[in-house]
N, C-alpha and C positions, 0 to 999 in steps of 0.2 A: 504494500500500500504506500502511496506517495504521501509524504508529510510536508507541510509548508509551515513556515513561521520563524521564530527567533531561535538562534543556535547559541550554544554555550561557547563564547569566544575563547576562553582559556582552554577548554577541552579540545577544541578544534585545532588550535595552534600547537598544543602539546602532541596531538596525534599526527599532524601533517608536518613532516620535516621541512618541506619547502616553504611553509608559512612562517616558520620560526625566523628565517632570515628576513622576510618581508616585514614581519612584526617588529623585529629588532631595528630595522632601518627606520621605520616611521617613528618608533618610540625614541630613538636616539636623536631624531630631528625635533623633538619636543611635542609630538602628538600623543594623545592618550586614546585608548580603545573606546570607541563610541558604540559599537554594536555589530551584530552579525545576523543576517537574515538569508533564508534560502529554502531549498527543498531537499528531501532525501527520499530515496526509494531503496530500502534496505541499507546495508552499510557500504555497498560498493558503488552506488550511483548517486551523485549529489551535485548541487550547484549552490555555492554560498558566496555572498558578497560581504566582505569585511569592511568596516568603516572606522577611520581614525579621525580625531578632531583636535584642533589647536586654535586658541584665541590669538588673533593678530594684535599688534600694537594699537591699531585704530579701532579695536572692539569687534571687528568682523570675525566670523568663524571660518577657518580654513578646514576643508574636508578632503580627505584622501580615501579612495575606495580601491579594493582589489577583489576581483572575482576569480574563484577557482571552480573548475568543473571536472568531475570524473564521470564520464558517461560510458555506457556499454559500447564495446567495439564489436563489429560483426565480421 
């Protein structure tokens, strides 16, 4: 069954080695984790968009996103 919604950011980054480097990059640039949303169909197939946020000096919010997909291959 396909599930949509909020994803545990910490759990996803811990489970996906490639995301650790992306998370480290954005956090070292002063961004904080803002959230993760997506869908999953079992454990093998998913699409998740991660979001980081940082306040700029002028009060605006800077947002960075990264999408990772793992889809079935035929």
